[in-house]
N, C-alpha and C positions, 0 to 999 in steps of 0.2 A: 795348178791343181785346185786352188781355192776358188770358191764360187763368189762372184761379185755382182753387184747391182750397179748398172750404168744409167745415170740420169742425164738426159740431153735437154738442155735449156736453150731455147731459141728466142731471140728478141731482135730489136732494131740494130743492135751492134754485131749480131751474128749468132753463131751456134757454139755452145760450149758443152762439154761432156764432163760429168762428175761421176766417179766410181765410188759406190758405197758397199761396204762389206755386207753380205747376206744376213749376218747375225743381227745387224741393226734393223733389218727388215723384220726378222722374227720378234725382236724385242718390241718393235713398234706394234706388231700384230697382237702380241700378248698384252701390251699396255692398252690397246684399243679394246680388247675383249674384257680386260679388268674394269675399265671405265664403264663399259656397257653393262656388265654384271652389277657393278656398284650402283649404277643408276636404277636398274631394275629392283635391286634389294632395297634401295632407298624409297622407291615408290611404294613397294609392298609394305615396308615397315611403317611408312607414313600412314598408309591406309589402315593398317592394323592398329596403330596408335590412335588414329582418329576414331575408329570404331570403338576402341576401348574407352577413349575419353567420352564419347557419346553415351556409352553404356553406363559409365560412372556418373555422368551428369544426370541421366534418367534416374539411376538409383539414388543419387543425392536428392533429387526433387521428391522422390517417394518418401525418403527418410525425413525430409524437411516437412512434408505434409503430415506424416505420422507424428512428428515432433510437435507440430502446431496443434494437432488434435489432442495429443497428450497434455499439452499446455492448457488448452481450453478445458479439458476434462478435469485437470488438476485445479484450475481456477474455480470451476463449478463445485468440485468437492470441497475446496477450501471455504467457499461461500456457504455451502451447506453445513460444514462443520462449525463455522462461525455462527450461523443462524441457530443450529441445534444447541450450541453452547449458550447463546443468549436465552433460548427457550428454557434450557435446564436451569440457568441462573434465575430466570423469572419464576419458574416452577418452584425452585428452592426458596425464593423470597415469599411466594404465596403460601407454601407449606409452612415456612417460618411464621408468617402472620397467623395462619390457622392454628399452628401449635401454640402460639402465645394466647390465642383466644380460648382454646380448650385446655390449656394448662400443661402442654407437653414441653419439656425442657429440651429444645433442639440442640443446645450446646453439648449435651451428652452424647449426641449421635455423630458418628464420623461423617465428614463431608461427602465421602464417596458412597455412603449408604443412603442415598436419596430415595431409592425405591422402598426401603424399609420405612423411612420416615413418611412417605406417601401412604404406605399401607396402614400406618398408625394414625396419621392425621386426616386422611380423607377416606371416603367410602365409594365403592362402585355402585352402579345402579341397583344391583340385586341386594347389596348391603343396605342401601338407603330404604328400599322397599321393606327389608327385614326390620329395620329400626322403626319405620312408621307403621308397621303392623302391630308392634308390641308396646310402643310408647305413645301415650295420648297425643293426638294431633287433630286439627280440624274442628269444625263446629259440631256440637252435639244435637243440633236440630237444623232442618232445612229452611225453616221460615221463622222469623221473629220480627216484631214491630220495631223494637229499639232495644238498646242496652240501657236498662233503667238504673243500674248501679254497677260501677266498675270495682275492680280490686283495689284495696287500700283503706286507709283510715277515713271515717266519715261519721256524721251524726246520725244515729239510728232514727229512722222515720217514725217509730212508735214510742220509743223510750227516751229519745232526745239526749242520748249519751254518746260520747265519742268512743268509737270502738273500731277494731280492724275488721273490715268486710273481707272475708277470706275467699271470696269467689267473684264470679260475674253473674249478674241477673239479666236474663233475656226476657223482656216483656213479650208475651205471646198469648194466643188464644188457648183456652182450656181444650185439651184433647190433641194438642200438637204432638206428633211422634218424636220421641227422644231416642237417640242412637248412641251406642257404645263408641267411644272415640279410639279404642284400641282393643285388641284381643285381651281377654282376661277371665277371671272367675268372680262370680257374685259372692262377695264376702258378707254383704248385709242387704236385705230387701225386706222392708217392714212398713206396714201401714200404721199410722199413729202420729203422735205429736213429735217424738224423737228430738226433744230439746229445742223445739221451734222450727226444725227442718220440715216437719210434716212427714208425709209419705216419702221415704228416703231409700236410695240405692247407693251402695258403695261397691265399686269394682276394684279388685286387686289386679294389677298389671305386672309385667315382668320388670326386673331390675329395680324394684322398690317403689314403683309409681302406683298411685291410687287416684281414682276419680269419684266425686260425689255428685249426685243428681237429686235435688231436693224440691219440696213443695209439689210433688207429683199428684196427679189425679188417679192414675191407674198404673199398677206394676204388673208386667207380664213375664218376669223372670223369677226364679227361686234361688234362695241361698244355696251355694255349692254348685250352681250350674255354670257351665262354660259359655262364654259369649264371644262372638267375633266382631271385629271392627265393622261398623255400619249396621249392626243388628239392632232392631227395635227392642228396647228394654222397658219402656214405659211411655206414658202420655202425660203431658204437662197439666198442671192444675193450680190450685190456690190453697193448698193445705198448710197447716202449721201457722207460724207467725208470719203473716204475709199481708201486704197492702193491696194486692191485686194479682191476677194470674201471671205467673212467670216461672221460669226455670232458674234455679240457683245451681251453678256449675262450679265445681272446684277441682283443682289438680294439686296433689300432694306428693311429696317425695320423702320417704322414710319418716313420715309423720309431720313434716314441715310443709306449710302451705306455700304454694308458688303462684305467681301471677298467671292465671289461665290465658290471658291475652297472648302471651308469648307462644302458647301451644295451639290456640285456635287459629292463629295466623300462620302457623308453620306448615309449609307444603313442600313438595318435591322441588318446585322451582326455586325456592329460597331456603334450601335445606340447611345451609350453614348458619342461617340467622339465629337459630336456637342456641348455638354455642356462644354467641356474643350477648344475646339478650338475657339468657338464663345462666348465670355464673355460679349458682349455688349447687349445681350438680357437677360431680367429678367426671366430666365427659371423657377424659383420657382413659380412665379405667374402664368405662363403659364401652368405648370404641375398641379397646384391646380385647375385651371379653367377646364382643360381637365378631371380631376378626377370627377369634379362636372357634366360636360357634359355627361361623360360616365355613370353616375348613372341615368341620366334622359333619355338617348337614348336607346331604346331596342336593344339587340344584333342583331336581325334580320335586323334592318335598318343599323347597322354598317357594315354588311357583304355585303350590296348591292353595 
């Protein structure tokens, strides 16, 4: 009744018959199918893994490129930070130098408050223009032959006594236009001897400054009048105690005479020079006052 598989083997020795139960045939068939399916699964799995590995490799390359870009950007930012730090340190040193010149005690300012220190110790372009509009600066005349007498002690050319020459004498032709060196009000304008000054003008300026213009030939302003920087106020002459036509020019601060040379050579291009050359003025208080004024005055008015 059982089913059998008969294998017949023929060779040079003859023919032999081998009987195999059919179950082994089925088992062999199942095993063959299993091996075939296993091979197909393996091939598909390998392809899937290969595709996944390829995808991961591509993603890894993208991530590495992004990482390299981030590293380059980070290195650039670090270099910029280092450069800015050096610039800030340099600015801090320069501000410290300027503070020492104008009398600001930088040790009382927090290190992190550099911006406030700069606001106190330095001025913007509009602030500089504001300062040079109201504080005497530049030459009081466009033309002169020579400086015949400088500021300081000298022997008087007429009385032969040693005395302090309180201004600068510009030897020039009679009738040379004389200009106001800053905005101000005419405090004194009088023809006459005036203690040897001859025809004399005194201009009162802001913040305690005053300028004198002596030995004039003609005065074209009146006491109490307001003048602007660069406005003609008189013409040079040879009046008073004088050895020749010239302009005697003085700069005073709160009644004390200052060396006018520091002010006539003071320009926008060398703005900070006045802080070092003229130390008798408390520039710290002046700059703080100017900062406060600049905050209150509209920019449109400053440009007028």
